[in-house]
N, C-alpha and C positions, 0 to 999 in steps of 0.2 A: 409764791415760786419766783428764786432767784433768775436774774439773766440770765440767758445763754447762746450762744453759737455756736449750730450743727454743721459738718457737710459732708457730704460725702460724695462718690462716683455719679455721675447724674444715671448710667444706665448701664444695670447688671441684670447677666443673661446667667443659669442657671439650668442647664439640663443635658443630659447625659448623648454624647455626641456632637455636646457643640462645637470644639476645635475644627470640629469637618463644617462647618461651615463660618470659617475666619477669613477666609474671600466674598462672601456675602456682604457681612460686617464690615469688612476694612471698604469695601465699593462704598459702602452707604456714608459713610465719613469721607468718602471724597479722594481716598485714596489710590493710586493708580504704579506709587513707584514705592511699595515695603519696604521698611527691612526691620528684618524681622532677629531678636537678641533672643539666644538661647546655650546652650552650653552641647560639647563634643558625648555626654556621655545618650545625654536625649536624644541625638543625632544617630547614632548606636544603637539606642532600644527601638528606633523606629516610630516614637513619638509623635515624633512632626507630621510623619508622614502625611496623614488624613490633614491635617492642615493645608500644605507645600500642596497639592492637589486640586481643594479648593480655591487655593488662590491663582494657580493657573487657570482654574475654570471658571474664575470670575474674570479671565483677561489681566489680569497684575503681574506685572515686574519686581521678583523678590528676592533683595541681597539677600543671605543667612550670614551670621555673623555668630562663631561659636564658640568664641576665643574669653566667654565670661570664668573669673575667677571665683574662687566663694570670696566673700567679703572683699567687694572688688575693689584689688587697688587703685588709687587715680591714674594710674599710667593705664589699666586695662577699659576705665574708663574711656579717657580721651582717647585710645584706641580703637574704640568705638563707634566713637563722634569723629574721629577724622574717615573711618570705612561710609559712615551714614553720608557724611558729607558729598565722598568721593562717587556717589554711585547716583545721587539727587532724589537722597530720599524722599518722599513728602508724606508718608506716615509713618507709624516705626510699631512693631508689637511687640510687649515682651512673653516671650516663650518658657517656663523655666520656674525652679526655686527663685526664693527673695532676693538672691544674686543678679538672677539672668532680671529680674523685674525690674529692682532698685536702677542696675543699670540703664537697661531700656526707658525707663524713667527721667535722666538724666541725657541719652540722646537725644529724645523728642525735645526736651529742651535746650540742647545745647550747639545740638545740628540747626534749629532755627534764630536762636539767641543769644552767638558766642557769647560767653565770658569765664573768666578764672574762676577755677573750681574753691579756692582757696576764697575766695572773696564773696562765696553765698555759702560757705559751711556759714548755719544757726537757725535762725526764724526770719521768714519775709523779706531775705536777701535777695532771688534769686527776678531777674527781672525773664519777662515773656514777651512776645506768645510761645507758644513751643506749638512741635508737628500732631498732628491727631494721634492719638496713643491707645493701644487696646491691650490691655496686662490678660493675661491665660496662665494663671498659677498649676506647676503641677506636683507642690506639695501641700498638703494641711495641716499651714502652720504662720508665715510670716505674716497673713494677710494684707501684703505686700500691693495686693493686686485694689486693694480699697485703701490705700493709706498715703496721707502728702512727704511720703518723706521718705530719702535716700542715705542708705548708712555707709559709708566708703572708709576705707583702711589710707590714714596717710604714708608717707616714706617716714615719718617717725612713730609708724604703729600705733599709731593712734586711731579710736573707731571716731568720727565727725560727721556730721546729719546737714545734708540739706534736707529744710524743712519751708513749702511753700505752698497753698493751694495748686497752684500749675503744675504739681504734681500729680494732683488726682486723674486718672486716665477718664479717657471717654465713654469707655466700656471696658469693663469686669467681665471675663468669659468664664464659668467653673463646667468644667465637664469633669467628675469625677471618674470618668474611664483611666484619663491620665496620670491618678493618682494610684493603681490598683499593684502596679508593682513595687511599689515601694520596698524594702527591705524594712525589718523589722525595728531594727534602731534609727534610721533614719525616720520613721512613720512613727515613734516614741521621741524622738528630742523634736520633732516638726508639730506633734502635739502638745508637749507638755510646754513649749514654746509659748504654740496659741492659749492654749488655759491660764500661762503668766500672765498674756494680754489681757486676757478678761479678769483678772482678781485683782492686777493692778489699776487697769481702767476704773473698776469700781471703789477702789476704797484710794485714789488720787485723790491732792488735797485741791489741787487751786482749779480744775474744772469739772469737777463730776458734774454732771447733769444728767435728767430722767429720761431722758433718748440712750443715750450712753450706758445709764444702768441699766434699762432695758435689755440691750443689745449683750450687755457684758453678760447679764446672767442666764438670757437664753444661751451664750456658746458658753458657758462654764458647764451648763447643765448638758448642752450636744457633746463637750469634750469630754468629760469625766466618764457619762455613760460608757460612750463609743469608742473609747482608748483603749481598753484590755481587750478587748475584739480584735478592732483594728492591727493590732501589732498581732494577735496568735493566728487571727485568718485572715490577710490584705487581700485577699478576692472578694471578698463579702462588698461588692457595689451597694448597699444600702448603706453598710456600714460606713465605707469609706464616702459614701454623698453626706453623712452626717455630720464627720470630721471636717471635710472642706467648708460644709453650712456653719459649723463651727469656729471655724477658721476666719471664711469671711466676717461673721457679725462680730467676732471679738477682736479684728481690722478694721472694722467701723466701729466703733468703741474705743479703742484705745488712738484714735486719728484724731478724736474729740475731746479725749479726757485721756490723758499723756500717764504713758508710763513710768516707772518710777525706780526704789532703787536698787529692784534685783537687776533692769538692765543697766546700770549706770557701774554695777560692781560685776558680772558679766562681763561689760566692753573691753576695759583690758585683758580679760584671760584670754578673749578672741584676738585681741592687737598682737600681743605678743607668745602669744603659747600656738598661733593659727587653729585654736579648738571650734570647732561647727556649735553657730550661733543656741540654736534649743540647745547644746549642751551646757557651756556655761551659763543659759538660765537657769536652769535645771538645776547646777553644782550648788547656787546658791540661792534660791528658791526658797525652803522650806527654814533657811537660818533668818532669811530677809521676812519671812511669814510670824517667827518664833518672836523678831525683834520689835517687829509691828502690833504685835495680838495686847499689848497691855492699852497703847490707846486707838485699836482697829477694831475690838473690841464686837463694838455695836455692829461696824462694816459686817464682819469671817460671819457671823450672830449669822446675818444672814445669804452670806452665800451659803454657809452650812446648811441652811434649812432649804435653801432651794435644792442643791445634790442630795440633800438625804433627808424623804419624808417622814422619818421616826423625831426627826430633832421639832416638826410642825410645834409643838406646846412647848419646848427647850426654851429656858431663860439664856442670854445672851451668853452668859460666861461659859456655859454648859456646852451649850453651838456651835459658838467660836473654836473652843478649846477641838471641838468633834473636828469640826472643817478645817483644823490644822491637820490633828491626825490622820483624818481621810486623804488629805492631799499628800503627807508624807509618808501614805502607804502606797500611792498609786505611784509615786514617783519612784520609794524605793525596786518597786513590782521592771522596772523596766530595764530591758536589757542594756544597757551601758554602763560606765563606770560613774560608782554613785561619790565620788570624793574627792577631792583636789589633787590627794596622791595618785590614788587612783588614773586620773589621766593623767598623767605625766608634768604638772605643776609644784616648784622646788620650792620649800617652806622657805629658804632666804629672799625668796621673792615675793614673800606675802607684804611686806612693807610698801615696797616697790609699788603693787597691786594698788593697795590703797589708798596714794599718796593718788597716782592715775584716776580710783576712781572720785577721788574727791572733786577732781577736773571736770567731772560731767555735770556743773551743777543742773544746766539745766534740765536733768533730769529728778537729780537729788530734790531739787525743790519738790517736787510732788509727792513727795515718800509723807505717810497720815506721820511719822513721825522722823523727828530732824538725826542725820546722821552726820559725825563729825568723825575725824580720823582715826578716835581710836575705836570708833564700830565699825568702820567699815576694814579693819583690822581683825578685831573680834569676830567680825561676820566670817571672814575670809578662814580665820582659825578655825572658830565651828565648822565651814565647810571643808577642810581640811583632812 
């Protein structure tokens, strides 16, 4: 067996109603002044009320920061850090989708160990320690609650990541009740995002390992089987729990076996057009699968057999093609734009997007097939 290293959050709590124990969990970490990072939509929906009540009952002082923005700009993250410092926070909780969780990671780090954001973009450049951190996801997609990555948008509209083990939380708290009200389109985008994480973690080139493989396969099985029902009937608690668990497992997988070309191509779309991350991943997902198929056939065949039992005796070529076809069908059934054109992307921008994608070498090096500028441009054209 080849050598590998695997890390994840030290504690994962998965229970319906678990958010109502946030106060108890925060107190167990020695937190007395909690800084809760969320967004206005969750406040208006009342989703944080149970958590706030538990924090009060546990005797914690709580400051709520609701200024999180999608694909967090540097300025909004710095504003959150400043607010946490101003209230003397000694612990942080992220409560929301990936943007809230990514913001909370950096608040926990920078409020304890100040450092300039541009100086820590990349892998292993951040310094610690950080404040105690709890992550409570309200979408089943990013897996950010168990990843050591925070993705921000720079003033130049680039997506850049801070990658450090310091960003793993002390506790990931999963409560599927918080996802029951997600609209079909958001459920679909985040669900496909999680499937991308599982597929790319399983087929990654440099850090593929047995633990991530097992997590990725189980994640994809849960996500592929439950996504249609989650989109069609968002009130089914068991389906929602399966989606949340699938997202978590995919997050654990790609935190250790990094994502690749799908994400590299998706980032410029989010940076320049402000499109949701799950949508940008979905738009380029199938083109990248087809591009990788000649070199990733055996890997895609394994995934095909995992989600389609009828392929148990099929050869690699048949199973891999059936896998790509199944994913294509699943994505095509989702209730959102299916092409770059339909999402508002201008064809004249494709060369610029391809150039920007080539700058995301941190991810492209993980792709099973090398991606040159001409390939990136062709992939965008295939998605257009």
